[in-house]
C-alpha positions in Angstrom: 30.4 28.8 18.4 26.9 29.9 17.9 25.5 33.4 18.8 24.1 32.4 22.2 27.3 31.0 23.6 29.3 33.9 22.2 27.0 36.4 23.9 27.2 34.5 27.1 31.0 34.4 27.1 31.4 38.1 26.3 29.0 39.3 29.0 30.6 41.2 31.9 29.9 39.9 35.4 27.4 42.2 37.1 28.6 44.1 40.2 26.8 43.0 43.3 24.6 45.6 45.0 25.6 46.1 48.7 23.0 44.8 51.2 21.0 47.2 53.2 22.5 46.9 56.8 19.2 48.1 58.3 17.2 45.3 56.6 19.5 42.5 57.6 19.0 43.0 61.3 15.2 42.6 60.9 15.7 39.4 58.9 17.9 37.9 61.6 15.4 38.8 64.3 12.9 36.2 63.0 15.4 33.4 63.4 15.8 31.4 66.5 14.6 28.2 68.1 12.4 26.0 65.9 9.3 25.1 67.9 6.5 22.8 66.9 3.3 24.7 66.2 0.7 21.9 66.4 -2.1 21.8 69.0 -0.3 19.4 71.4 2.9 21.5 71.4 0.9 24.7 72.1 -0.9 23.0 75.0 2.4 21.7 76.4 3.9 25.3 76.3 0.7 26.7 77.9 0.8 24.1 80.7 4.6 24.6 81.3 4.0 28.4 81.6 1.1 27.8 84.0 3.2 25.4 86.2 6.1 27.8 86.2 3.8 30.7 87.3 2.2 28.6 89.9 5.5 27.6 91.5 6.6 31.2 91.9 
């Protein structure tokens, strides 16, 4: 065995740091429905919102 593999085998596994519970909620908030962001999709969303508001 050479020095590199011996050092790798003798290394202790690192203890994992606990996650910050306040930060994980913010990360999950940005999830959700995947919507197209191109010009046609934006215009379709705009028109759908306009039609919905017009019907009410």
